[in-house]
Residue frames as a rotation matrix with the C-alpha (Angstrom) as fourth column:
MET 1
0.410 0.872 -0.266 -16.97
-0.834 0.241 -0.497 -23.00
-0.369 0.425 0.826 92.16
ILE 2
-0.315 -0.565 -0.763 -14.88
-0.712 0.672 -0.204 -26.14
0.628 0.479 -0.614 91.99
ARG 3
0.763 0.582 0.283 -16.15
-0.636 0.592 0.495 -29.46
0.121 -0.558 0.821 93.21
ARG 4
-0.364 -0.927 0.085 -13.50
-0.914 0.338 -0.225 -31.57
0.180 -0.160 -0.971 94.94
PRO 5
0.247 0.439 -0.864 -13.92
-0.290 0.884 0.367 -35.35
0.925 0.160 0.346 94.88
ALA 6
0.913 0.203 0.355 -14.07
-0.391 0.184 0.902 -37.18
0.117 -0.962 0.247 98.20
GLY 7
0.759 -0.651 -0.034 -10.82
0.651 0.756 0.064 -39.05
-0.016 -0.070 0.997 97.43
GLY 8
0.437 -0.605 -0.666 -8.85
0.112 -0.698 0.707 -35.79
-0.892 -0.384 -0.237 97.27
GLY 9
-0.122 -0.456 0.882 -8.21
0.935 0.245 0.256 -35.98
-0.333 0.856 0.396 93.49
ALA 10
-0.959 -0.260 0.112 -8.23
0.283 -0.860 0.424 -33.06
-0.014 0.438 0.899 91.12
ALA 11
-0.465 0.816 -0.342 -11.23
-0.160 -0.458 -0.875 -30.83
-0.870 -0.352 0.344 91.04
GLU 12
-0.439 0.448 0.779 -14.02
0.876 0.408 0.258 -31.48
-0.202 0.795 -0.571 88.59
PRO 13
-0.988 0.099 0.118 -15.28
-0.060 -0.953 0.296 -28.40
0.141 0.285 0.948 86.71
LEU 14
-0.460 0.886 -0.063 -18.78
0.300 0.088 -0.950 -27.35
-0.836 -0.456 -0.306 87.61
PRO 15
-0.224 0.488 0.844 -21.47
0.961 -0.036 0.275 -26.93
0.165 0.872 -0.461 84.94
LEU 16
-0.797 -0.056 -0.602 -22.32
0.242 -0.942 -0.233 -23.30
-0.554 -0.331 0.764 84.28
GLY 17
0.139 0.952 -0.272 -25.30
0.110 -0.287 -0.951 -21.31
-0.984 0.102 -0.145 83.01
ASP 18
0.361 0.129 0.924 -26.18
0.866 0.321 -0.383 -21.13
-0.345 0.938 0.004 79.35
ARG 19
0.991 0.082 0.110 -25.60
0.118 -0.918 -0.379 -17.39
0.070 0.389 -0.919 78.92
LEU 20
0.520 -0.852 0.058 -22.14
-0.674 -0.368 0.641 -17.27
-0.525 -0.372 -0.766 80.46
SER 21
0.077 -0.453 0.888 -21.20
0.272 0.866 0.419 -20.55
-0.959 0.210 0.190 78.82
ALA 22
0.704 0.277 0.654 -22.12
0.687 -0.035 -0.726 -19.17
-0.179 0.960 -0.215 75.40
VAL 23
0.919 -0.394 -0.030 -19.91
-0.394 -0.910 -0.128 -16.10
0.023 0.129 -0.991 75.88
LEU 24
0.201 -0.906 0.371 -16.89
-0.629 0.171 0.758 -18.10
-0.751 -0.386 -0.536 77.04
ILE 25
0.162 -0.079 0.984 -17.34
0.494 0.870 -0.012 -20.82
-0.854 0.487 0.180 74.40
ALA 26
0.940 0.189 0.285 -17.55
0.341 -0.452 -0.824 -18.16
-0.027 0.872 -0.489 71.68
ARG 27
0.627 -0.778 -0.033 -14.22
-0.756 -0.618 0.216 -16.74
-0.188 -0.110 -0.976 72.80
PHE 28
-0.008 -0.614 0.789 -12.68
-0.284 0.758 0.587 -20.21
-0.959 -0.220 -0.180 72.96
ALA 29
0.518 0.320 0.793 -13.99
0.572 0.561 -0.599 -21.02
-0.637 0.764 0.107 69.45
THR 30
0.983 -0.141 -0.117 -12.19
-0.183 -0.728 -0.661 -18.04
0.008 0.671 -0.741 67.95
LEU 31
0.319 -0.928 0.194 -8.80
-0.637 -0.059 0.768 -19.38
-0.701 -0.369 -0.610 69.05
PRO 32
0.036 -0.405 -0.914 -6.46
-0.887 0.408 -0.215 -21.23
0.460 0.818 -0.344 66.69
GLU 33
0.710 0.324 -0.626 -6.38
-0.165 0.940 0.299 -25.01
0.685 -0.109 0.720 67.14
PRO 34
-0.243 -0.845 -0.477 -3.03
0.411 0.355 -0.840 -25.06
0.879 -0.400 0.260 69.03
ALA 35
-0.758 0.016 0.652 -4.43
-0.503 -0.651 -0.569 -22.60
0.415 -0.759 0.502 71.58
GLN 36
0.341 0.934 0.109 -7.63
-0.844 0.253 0.472 -24.62
0.413 -0.253 0.875 71.96
ALA 37
0.484 -0.238 -0.842 -5.63
0.197 0.967 -0.160 -27.84
0.852 -0.088 0.515 72.47
ALA 38
-0.628 -0.778 0.018 -3.39
0.192 -0.177 -0.965 -26.11
0.754 -0.603 0.261 75.03
LEU 39
-0.477 0.510 0.716 -6.39
-0.819 -0.553 -0.153 -24.79
0.318 -0.659 0.681 76.97
LEU 40
0.610 0.698 -0.376 -8.09
-0.517 0.710 0.478 -28.17
0.600 -0.097 0.794 76.94
LEU 41
0.053 -0.665 -0.745 -4.94
0.444 0.684 -0.579 -29.79
0.894 -0.300 0.332 78.36
ALA 42
-0.833 -0.340 0.435 -4.85
-0.170 -0.592 -0.788 -27.07
0.526 -0.731 0.435 81.03
ALA 43
0.000 0.918 0.396 -8.51
-0.919 -0.156 0.361 -27.65
0.393 -0.365 0.844 81.87
VAL 44
0.653 0.181 -0.736 -7.84
-0.062 0.981 0.186 -31.36
0.755 -0.076 0.651 82.25
ALA 45
-0.264 -0.902 -0.342 -4.67
0.401 0.220 -0.889 -30.81
0.877 -0.372 0.303 84.27
ASP 46
0.746 0.666 0.000 -6.40
0.304 -0.341 0.889 -28.59
0.592 -0.664 -0.457 86.81
GLY 47
0.570 -0.591 -0.571 -3.24
0.594 -0.184 0.783 -26.87
-0.567 -0.786 0.247 87.91
PRO 48
0.833 -0.208 -0.512 -0.89
-0.381 -0.888 -0.259 -24.10
-0.401 0.411 -0.819 86.89
ASP 49
-0.132 -0.990 0.038 2.16
-0.685 0.119 0.719 -26.30
-0.716 0.069 -0.694 86.35
LEU 50
0.902 0.429 0.040 2.04
-0.238 0.573 -0.784 -27.84
-0.359 0.698 0.619 82.90
ARG 51
0.134 -0.944 -0.300 5.81
-0.963 -0.196 0.184 -28.27
-0.233 0.264 -0.936 82.65
ALA 52
-0.310 -0.267 0.912 5.60
-0.211 0.955 0.208 -32.05
-0.927 -0.128 -0.353 82.75
ALA 53
0.540 0.578 0.611 3.44
0.487 0.378 -0.788 -32.16
-0.686 0.723 -0.078 79.66
ALA 54
0.915 -0.194 -0.354 5.36
-0.376 -0.728 -0.573 -29.37
-0.146 0.657 -0.739 77.92
SER 55
0.030 -0.990 0.134 8.74
-0.826 0.051 0.562 -30.99
-0.563 -0.128 -0.816 78.59
ARG 56
-0.378 -0.096 0.921 7.62
0.197 0.964 0.181 -34.14
-0.905 0.250 -0.345 76.77
GLY 57
-0.989 -0.016 -0.149 6.37
-0.135 -0.334 0.933 -32.20
-0.065 0.943 0.328 73.78
ALA 58
-0.528 0.848 -0.051 2.81
0.793 0.514 0.326 -32.96
0.302 0.132 -0.944 74.79
GLY 59
0.115 0.603 -0.789 1.91
0.874 -0.439 -0.209 -29.70
-0.473 -0.666 -0.577 76.44
PRO 60
0.852 0.355 0.385 1.42
0.503 -0.758 -0.415 -26.08
0.145 0.548 -0.824 75.59
ASP 61
-0.382 -0.909 -0.167 4.07
0.924 -0.382 -0.035 -23.49
-0.032 -0.168 0.985 75.14
ALA 62
-0.384 0.207 -0.900 3.84
0.327 -0.881 -0.342 -19.73
-0.863 -0.426 0.271 75.52
ARG 63
-0.930 0.035 -0.365 3.27
-0.338 -0.468 0.816 -19.18
-0.143 0.883 0.447 71.77
ALA 64
-0.669 0.723 -0.173 0.26
0.463 0.587 0.664 -21.47
0.581 0.364 -0.728 71.72
LEU 65
-0.111 0.629 -0.770 -1.25
0.985 -0.031 -0.167 -19.70
-0.129 -0.777 -0.616 74.74
ALA 66
-0.899 -0.340 -0.277 -0.67
0.327 -0.940 0.095 -16.14
-0.293 -0.006 0.956 73.59
PRO 67
-0.671 0.699 0.248 -4.02
-0.065 -0.389 0.919 -15.77
0.739 0.600 0.307 71.77
ALA 68
0.165 0.729 -0.664 -5.88
0.708 0.381 0.594 -17.06
0.686 -0.568 -0.454 74.85
GLU 69
-0.389 -0.371 -0.843 -4.04
0.853 -0.491 -0.178 -14.53
-0.348 -0.789 0.507 77.00
GLN 70
-0.992 -0.026 0.123 -4.99
0.081 -0.878 0.472 -11.74
0.096 0.478 0.873 74.59
LEU 71
-0.255 0.967 0.013 -8.67
0.031 -0.005 1.000 -12.70
0.966 0.255 -0.029 74.94
GLY 72
-0.332 0.062 0.941 -8.36
-0.858 -0.434 -0.274 -12.68
0.391 -0.899 0.198 78.74
LEU 73
0.627 0.592 -0.506 -9.11
-0.374 0.799 0.471 -16.39
0.683 -0.106 0.722 79.15
VAL 74
0.697 -0.493 -0.521 -5.83
0.699 0.631 0.337 -17.21
0.162 -0.599 0.784 80.92
ARG 75
0.754 -0.636 0.163 -2.80
-0.653 -0.752 0.091 -15.66
0.065 -0.175 -0.982 82.48
VAL 76
0.765 -0.602 -0.229 0.62
0.554 0.796 -0.242 -17.21
0.328 0.059 0.943 81.99
ASP 77
0.651 -0.657 0.379 3.65
-0.707 -0.707 -0.011 -16.20
0.275 -0.261 -0.925 84.00
ARG 78
-0.310 -0.923 -0.227 6.73
-0.736 0.385 -0.557 -17.85
0.602 -0.006 -0.799 85.48
THR 79
-0.600 0.137 0.788 4.59
-0.637 0.514 -0.575 -19.78
-0.484 -0.847 -0.221 87.95
GLY 80
-0.816 0.264 0.514 2.44
0.441 0.860 0.257 -21.30
-0.374 0.436 -0.818 85.23
LEU 81
-0.732 0.636 0.244 -0.99
0.036 -0.322 0.946 -20.98
0.681 0.701 0.213 83.69
ARG 82
-0.762 0.596 -0.252 -4.06
0.311 -0.003 -0.950 -19.74
-0.567 -0.803 -0.183 85.52
PHE 83
-0.277 0.772 0.573 -7.54
0.864 -0.061 0.500 -19.46
0.421 0.633 -0.650 84.12
ALA 84
-0.715 0.059 0.697 -8.93
-0.119 -0.992 -0.037 -15.95
0.689 -0.109 0.716 84.44
HIS 85
-0.185 0.684 0.706 -11.82
-0.982 -0.096 -0.164 -17.49
-0.045 -0.723 0.689 86.35
PRO 86
-0.703 -0.084 0.706 -12.77
-0.235 0.965 -0.120 -21.09
-0.671 -0.250 -0.698 87.33
LEU 87
0.348 0.921 0.177 -15.80
-0.042 0.204 -0.978 -20.85
-0.937 0.333 0.110 85.06
VAL 88
0.285 -0.357 -0.890 -13.51
-0.950 -0.230 -0.212 -20.37
-0.129 0.905 -0.404 82.04
ARG 89
-0.783 -0.609 0.125 -12.03
-0.604 0.793 0.076 -23.75
-0.146 -0.016 -0.989 82.78
SER 90
-0.368 0.738 0.566 -15.51
0.066 0.628 -0.776 -25.29
-0.928 -0.248 -0.280 83.11
ALA 91
0.545 0.614 -0.571 -16.69
-0.487 -0.322 -0.812 -23.78
-0.682 0.721 0.124 79.83
ILE 92
-0.117 -0.678 -0.726 -13.68
-0.989 0.142 0.026 -25.12
0.086 0.721 -0.687 77.95
TYR 93
-0.856 -0.258 0.449 -13.91
-0.369 0.912 -0.180 -28.55
-0.363 -0.319 -0.875 79.55
TYR 94
-0.279 0.846 0.454 -17.63
0.185 0.512 -0.839 -29.09
-0.942 -0.150 -0.300 79.01
SER 95
0.516 0.465 -0.719 -17.79
-0.586 -0.421 -0.692 -27.57
-0.625 0.779 0.056 75.51
THR 96
-0.414 -0.745 -0.523 -15.19
-0.910 0.315 0.270 -30.06
-0.037 0.588 -0.808 74.25
PRO 97
0.488 0.608 -0.626 -16.49
-0.662 0.725 0.188 -33.37
0.568 0.323 0.757 72.88
PHE 98
0.842 -0.051 0.536 -15.94
-0.413 0.578 0.704 -36.41
-0.346 -0.814 0.466 75.09
ALA 99
0.815 -0.547 0.191 -13.45
0.573 0.713 -0.405 -38.05
0.085 0.440 0.894 72.73
GLN 100
0.273 -0.733 0.622 -11.21
0.085 -0.626 -0.775 -34.98
0.958 0.265 -0.109 72.80
ARG 101
0.480 -0.068 0.875 -11.44
-0.836 -0.340 0.432 -34.76
0.268 -0.938 -0.220 76.60
ALA 102
0.938 -0.106 0.331 -10.54
-0.034 0.920 0.390 -38.42
-0.346 -0.377 0.859 76.89
ALA 103
0.593 -0.761 0.263 -7.55
0.600 0.199 -0.775 -37.95
0.537 0.617 0.575 74.59
ALA 104
0.237 -0.482 0.844 -6.41
-0.432 -0.830 -0.353 -34.99
0.870 -0.281 -0.405 76.69
HIS 105
0.731 0.054 0.680 -6.70
-0.666 0.272 0.694 -37.11
-0.147 -0.961 0.235 79.88
ARG 106
0.882 -0.430 0.191 -4.57
0.451 0.889 -0.079 -39.82
-0.136 0.156 0.978 78.25
GLN 107
0.413 -0.727 0.548 -2.05
0.288 -0.467 -0.836 -37.23
0.864 0.503 0.016 77.10
LEU 108
0.335 -0.238 0.912 -1.75
-0.776 -0.618 0.124 -35.81
0.534 -0.749 -0.391 80.60
ALA 109
0.892 0.040 0.451 -1.57
-0.338 0.721 0.604 -39.23
-0.301 -0.691 0.657 82.24
GLY 110
0.781 -0.613 0.123 1.35
0.562 0.602 -0.567 -40.10
0.274 0.512 0.814 79.99
THR 111
0.134 -0.751 0.646 3.35
0.024 -0.649 -0.760 -37.20
0.991 0.117 -0.069 81.40
LEU 112
0.517 0.207 0.831 2.75
-0.745 -0.369 0.556 -37.74
0.422 -0.906 -0.036 85.15
HIS 113
0.268 -0.480 -0.835 5.45
0.139 0.877 -0.460 -40.32
0.953 0.008 0.302 85.76
ASP 114
-0.764 -0.644 -0.025 6.55
0.153 -0.144 -0.978 -38.60
0.626 -0.751 0.209 88.97
GLN 115
-0.639 0.632 0.438 2.95
-0.756 -0.411 -0.510 -38.32
-0.142 -0.657 0.740 90.28
PRO 116
-0.956 0.168 -0.239 1.47
0.067 0.922 0.380 -41.83
0.285 0.347 -0.893 90.30
ASP 117
-0.529 0.818 -0.226 -1.66
0.494 0.080 -0.866 -40.81
-0.690 -0.569 -0.447 92.17
ARG 118
-0.013 0.498 -0.867 -2.59
-0.518 -0.745 -0.420 -38.21
-0.855 0.443 0.268 89.53
ARG 119
-0.729 -0.309 -0.611 -1.50
-0.685 0.322 0.654 -40.52
-0.006 0.895 -0.447 86.72
ALA 120
-0.903 0.430 0.006 -3.90
0.427 0.898 -0.106 -43.21
-0.051 -0.093 -0.994 87.94
TRP 121
-0.294 0.841 -0.455 -6.69
0.322 -0.361 -0.875 -40.72
-0.900 -0.404 -0.165 88.49
ALA 122
-0.491 0.062 -0.869 -6.60
-0.645 -0.696 0.315 -39.10
-0.585 0.715 0.382 85.01
PRO 123
-0.859 0.204 -0.471 -7.62
-0.281 0.580 0.764 -42.26
0.429 0.789 -0.441 83.06
GLY 124
-0.740 0.608 -0.288 -10.20
0.652 0.542 -0.530 -43.12
-0.166 -0.580 -0.797 85.75
ARG 125
-0.366 0.594 -0.716 -11.99
-0.094 -0.789 -0.607 -39.86
-0.926 -0.155 0.345 85.16
ARG 126
-0.646 0.070 -0.760 -12.06
-0.761 -0.136 0.634 -40.50
-0.059 0.988 0.141 81.44
ARG 127
-0.877 0.322 -0.356 -13.70
0.207 0.923 0.323 -43.93
0.433 0.210 -0.877 82.01
ALA 128
-0.609 0.669 -0.427 -16.23
0.571 -0.004 -0.821 -42.40
-0.551 -0.743 -0.380 84.37
GLY 129
0.020 0.654 0.756 -17.52
0.988 -0.130 0.087 -40.25
0.155 0.745 -0.649 81.49
SER 130
0.565 0.216 -0.796 -16.47
0.451 -0.889 0.079 -36.84
-0.691 -0.404 -0.600 82.65
């Protein structure tokens, strides 16, 4: 349930139904702010490897993600973070106000020095209003 852009960039989360969205957003809302920020960054990053952001002090660490794991929203292991289901990512992404999503895109773009294609794409998405 992920829509891939024609240019081969990162996947854009798909909108989801009201009922499922409400359940997932309610779980997300119970999390402490550091966990919410970490999950938003993960939703923006669209990939399990958040080491680039974490290594610059901009990304999540295991302590911030522990409450989200306990609620079953994500799984974190030595390979990285994975959402329990693609719709979890969509719910988090679309329930977050635009200004916060844009800030997360900027934060991620600032860490992708070794990935110029993704670095250029992250701010572009923010300008497009997603």
